[in-house]
C-alpha positions in Angstrom: 0.0 0.1 0.1 1.2 3.6 -0.6 -0.1 7.1 -0.7 -1.3 9.5 1.9 -4.6 10.9 3.4 -4.7 14.4 4.5 -7.0 16.1 7.1 -7.8 13.0 8.8 -10.1 13.2 11.7 -11.2 10.4 14.1 -13.8 10.7 16.9 -15.0 8.2 19.4 -11.7 6.4 19.7 -9.1 6.1 22.5 -6.6 7.8 20.3 -8.6 10.7 18.7 -7.1 12.6 15.4 -7.7 16.0 14.3 -6.6 17.2 10.9 -3.6 14.8 10.6 -1.8 13.2 7.6 -1.6 9.6 7.5 0.9 7.8 5.1 1.1 3.9 4.4 4.8 3.8 5.8 4.1 5.3 9.3 1.8 3.4 11.6 -0.2 6.2 13.0 -3.8 5.3 13.6 -3.1 1.6 13.8 -4.4 -0.4 16.6 -6.8 2.0 18.2 -10.0 1.0 20.1 -13.3 2.6 21.2 -13.0 5.3 23.9 -14.8 4.6 27.1 -18.5 5.0 26.8 -18.2 5.2 23.0 -20.3 2.9 20.7 -19.3 4.6 17.4 -16.0 5.9 15.8 -16.3 8.4 13.1 -13.4 8.7 10.5 -13.3 11.3 7.8 -10.5 12.6 5.4 -10.3 15.8 3.4 -8.1 14.3 0.7 -7.1 10.6 0.0 -8.5 7.3 0.9 -7.9 4.9 4.1 -8.4 1.2 4.5 -10.5 0.6 7.9 -10.6 -3.0 9.5 -12.5 -3.7 12.6 -11.9 -6.9 14.3 -14.6 -8.9 16.3 -14.1 -11.1 19.3 -14.1 -14.7 18.7 -17.0 -15.3 20.8 -20.6 -14.9 19.6 -21.7 -11.3 19.4 -25.3 -12.2 19.6 -26.8 -14.6 21.9 -30.3 -15.5 22.0 -32.5 -18.1 23.5 -32.2 -21.3 21.6 -35.0 -23.6 21.7 
């Protein structure tokens, strides 16, 4: 991967970003997580594109009454 994204803002995460520049060769913005009390992370860019990957736990997310 290569390139850069400019004007990156990230809200609702533990490490928030404001008008930052992200480049493929530097791991800023990697391994972030939801801030305490947040159930939504919003990411925006002024210029460029980002790849966003969200991992989910290995345990079932939804549990229901199995009959």
